[in-house]
N, C-alpha and C positions, 0 to 999 in steps of 0.2 A: 584303583579308584581315582577318577578324574578329580582335578582341582578347579574350583570355581572361585572368581572374584565377584563380590556382590556390593551393592550400595542400597541404602535404605534409610528409614527414619525410626527411632524408638518411640515409646509411648508419650514421651514429652515433646516430639517432634524434632529432635535433634538428629542432624545427619550422621549416619554411621557407615562404615565400609570395612571391608575385610577379605580374607582369603581362606578358604577352607576346603576340605575334601568331602564329596557327597556322591551317592550313587547317580544322581541326575539333577537337573535344575528344579524339578517338581519336588524332589525329596529336600533339597536345600531350602526352597521356599517354605515348605511345611515346618521345617525345623526352625527357621528364622521366625516365623509367626508364632510358634509355640514359645519362643524366647521373648515375645513382645516387640519384634522388629518387623516393619512392614517393608518388604523388599520392593525397590523400585528398578533394579537392574541386576541381572545375573548373567555372567558370561564366563566361558572357559578362560582360565587364567593365561594359558599360552596365547590365546587370541587377544586377550586384554593387553599382554605385554607387547605383542607385535603391533597392536593398534597404537599403544602409547609411544613406542619407540620408532615406529615406522614413518619416516617422513613422507614417503611416497603415498601411503594410504591417507595420511591427513591431507595431503595436497590434493589428492583425487577427490576426497569428500568436499574439500573447500571449493573445488572447481565444478562440483555437480550443480545442475540447474536447480533453482528454487522450485518449491511446490507451488503451482499456480492455481488460481480459482478453478480454471477448467479441469485440471487434474483432480481436484477435490469433488467437483460437481460429477464427473464421470464415476469416480469411485463410489460415491453416495448412491448414484442411480444403479450402479451394479450390485452394491450391497443391498438395496431395496429389492431388486429383482431376485437375488439369491435367498434372502431371508423370507421374502414373500413365498417363495416356492418351497420353503421348508428345509432348506440346506442348513446344517448346523454352522453357527457362526465362525467357529475356529476353522472348519474346513473351507468355508467361503473365503475367509481372510488368507489362508494358505494358498489357495488357488490364485486370488488376485495378486498376492505378493509376487507370484512367479510371472504373471502376465502384465504387470505394471511397467510401463517404459521408463517413468521417472525414478531413478534409482534411490533418491532420497525418500520418496514417498513409499516405494517398495520395501525399503529397510524399515520404515516406520510401521508398515502393515505387518511385516514379519515379526517385529517386536511386539506389537499388540497381541498377536496370535500366541506367541510365547508367554506373554503376561497372563492371558486368559487360561492357558494350560497350567500356569503356576497358581491359579486360584483368584486372580485380581478380578474386580468388577470391570464391566465393559467401559463405562465412562472414565474410570480411573486409568485404565490401560491406554486409552487414547490421549488423555490429558498428559500423561507421563512422557509422551514422544516429543512435545514441543513443535509439532508441525500443524496440528489441528486447531482452528480458531476456538475462542472460549464459547461462542454461541454454538458451534458444532458439538462441543462437549456438554454444554448445558442441555441441549435438546436431546442427546443421546441419553443423558442421566435421566430425564423425564421418561423417555421411552422404555429405558431399563426398569425403572420403578413401576411402570404401568404394564409392563410385559408386551409392549407394542414397539419394538425396535424397528420393524419394517417402516412404519409410519414415520418414525423420526428420521430415518434415512431419506425417505421421499421429501419431507419437508426441508431437510438440509439441502437436497439436490436442487429444489426449486428456488430456495433463497440464494444459493451460490450462483445459479445460472442467471437469475435476474440481476444480481450484482455485477456479474461478468458482462452482461449485455450493456449495463449502463457505463461501465469503464471503457468498453469497446467504442461506444458512441462518443465519449469524450475524447479518446485518443484520435478517432477518426476526424472529429471536428477540428482538432488542433494540428493535424498532420500537415495541411497545406500551409498555414501560416508559419509553422516552424521550419518547414523546407524553404519557404521564401526568405525567412530571416537568415538562415544559414547561407543561402545564395548571396544575399546582400552583403553579409560580413565577408564571404570569399571574394566578391568583387571589390570591395574596398581594399582588401589586402593586395589583390592582384594589381589594381590601379596604382596603389602607392609604391609598389616594388618595381613594376615593369613600365607603366605608362608614364607617370609623372616624371621620372629620371630622363626620359627621352626628350621631354620639353625643357628640362632644367638647363641643359647646356645652351639651347636656343635663347632662353630668357636671360641668361648670365651675361651676354653680350650687350644688353640694353642699358642705356645710360639713365633712363627714366626709372622713377620708383614704381614698382609693380603694384598692381591693384591688390586690395586686401584678399579677396578670395584666392588669388594666385599665391600671395605669400603664405597664407594659412596652408594651402595644399602642398607647397614646397616644404614647408616646415614639417609637416606631417609625414611626408614621403622620407625626408632625411631622417626623421626619428625612427621610422620603420627600418631604414637600411643601416643606421649606424647603431641602433639600440635594440635590435630584434631579439638578441639572447635575453637581455634584461627584461624586455617586455613578456617574453615567454615565461621567464621565472616568475614575474609579477602576476601574470594571469594564472599560472598553476598555483601560486601561493594564495591568490585571491579565491580561487575555486576551492582549494583545500580548506581554507579558513571558513568559507561559507558552509562547506559540507560539515565540517566539525561543529560549527555553531548550531546548524539546525539539528544536530544529533544530541545537543544538550537540551534539558527539559525547557528552560527559559527561551532558548532560541527557537525550538520546534513550536512552542506555544505562540511566540510573537509572529513567526513566519506563517503559520496556519491561519492566525487571525488576520494577517495582511491579505492573504489570499481571498478571503471573503470580502475585503474592501476594494478589489480591483474593479474598476468601472466596467460595467457590461458582463464581464466573465464572473465577477464575484457573486452576482445575483444567481447566476446558473448553479455555481458551485454550492451556494447556501441552500437553494432548493433541492439539489441532489442529495445533500447531506440530510435535509429534513425528510426527503422521500425514503432514504435508507433507514433513518431512525424510526419512522413510522412503520415501514415494512418489517424490520428486524423486531421491533416491540410486538407487532401484531402476531408474528410467527411465534414469538416466544410465549406470549400469553395463551394463544390458541393451543400450544403444545403442553400447557400446564406449568410452565416455568414461573415460579414465584416472582413477584414484581421486582423486589430488590436484586434478585439474581438476573432477572431479564435486563433490568438498567444497567448492570455491570457488563453484561454481554453486549448490549446496545452501545455503551460507551467504547468498548474495545473494537466494535464493527465500524465505527464511523470513519476511522482513518484520518481524523483531524483532532489535533491535541487540544485546540481551543474548544471545540464542540464537546469533546470527550469530558473536559474539565467542568463545563456547564451541566452535562448530564450526570456527573458524579455529585455535583452540588444539588441537583434535583433528587438524586438517590438518597443523600444525606438528609434532605428535608422529609422525604417519605418515610425514612428510618425513625425520625423523630415523631412521626405521627401525623404529618400533614397529608392533606389529600394530594392526589396525582396532579390535579388542575392547579392547586396553589403552589406546589413545588415547581411545576413547569412555568408558572407565571413569574416567580421570583428568580428563575434561572436566566431570565431576560435573553432568551434565545429564539423562542418560537413565535411564528406569526400568528395573527388573530384567528386564522382558519384552524391551525392545529389546537390552539386553546379551546376554541369553540367546540371542536370534535371531541376533545378530551372531556369537556364539561358534559356534553350529551352522552358520551360513553360511560361516565361515572354514574350518571342519573339513571341510565338504563341497564347498567351492568354489561355493556357490549363494547368495552374498550377496544377490543381486538378487531371488531368489525369496523369501528369508526377509524382507527389507525390504518386499516386496510384501504378505506376510502381516501384517506389523506395520501397514502403512498401512491395509489393509482392516479390521483389528480396531479400531484407533483411530478410523477414520472411522465405523464403526458405532457405537461408544460415543458419539463427539461428536454424531452425528445424533440419537440417542436422548436425550442430555441437552439438546440444543438444543430438541427438541420439548416437554421438561418445564420448560425455563427460565422460561417465562411463568407457569407455576404455581408456581415457586419464588419469583419476584419479586412476584407478585400480593399475597400476604399482607403482604409489607413495605410495598408502596405503599398498600394499604388501611389498614394501621396508621398510616402517616404522615398520610394524609388524616383519619383519625379523631382523631389528636392535634391536627391543625390545627383541625378543627371543634370540639373540646373546649375549646382554649384560646380560640377566638373566642366561644364561647358563655359560658364563665365570665367573661371580660373584660366581656361586655355585660350578663349578667343579674345577677352578684354586686352591682354597685352598685345595680341596681333593687331587689334584696332587701333591701339595706341601707336604701334609702329607704323601703321598706314597712315594715321593722321600726321605723325611727325615727318614722314616722307613727303606729304603734300605741302 
């Protein structure tokens, strides 16, 4: 009889784990449930030991690509088509697990299929994988309770595709200025290492005091040449410190709040987040998700810690019995348009439709602004390049003019 290792939770919610013999995973799952234990993971003990002790396996999993929005959208669209056609969900999951290119997602789909065979609910099986967003799980739970999983997968696919399109637009708008910024930094490094030292020997023979731009340029070049290991270490330490800081709760909160205050770009980011809030809330309410659960899912889907905390504040107010409009007003996050549409939605009982209108309005605005973003940033970039060229030219030619004047 094979040996299995299991992980689960007892009736009090405490984590339990162990190792025992059983005829199959399904038999062990039934035995654990009879003992009051909800199994979360069951696997062969030999495979478990190999996974725990195998450095190669852990390294391969660490190097696996993350599950992207596009992967989840394609999976949801495929599940909609299969369930709509009447294919049993376990059979559909087993087939998709074999044909999914992303290994992390394929393994999660396979685990979901095994959990369903063990008697778990659909939403609980997806939630246990740690791969699928909370909104994904919430909408599946609603579809599972209503017996309409195919519609839930369709709504999930539409939501993920819309969010992916918005992110691609933002990346496309920032691609050009990012490339130019990297080129400017590379040019500065090349000038300080190779160009300025060539003129340093020429200027060293001058008896006159060099102009200020030239002295600054020579000092910077000497700093690059003499202290480049220390500068690399400082730059690496600075980047590591910044990344560690934004991983903390307080750092992520302040950084996300600062992003909303960037001149020009902050307004676009804010409206994009409001569009995502409205779209996610509309989809959740239309799918039948309770308001409190929907606000939790919306907070998780915003991808901005500052906005998420304000939405959680809004959720707490609703939980105390306040109206959605009053809670949104006290959150001090939403524009008058959003508040007005929430007011109309509560009066008419059509909050989902009003939020859909808000999402479409802001998505159109964001799309138009993103198309013009490059034209906004281009003058700033050109001005920066011009200043750099001017400083370089003055630093090189001013000493030559002094030499020419002294010779006359």
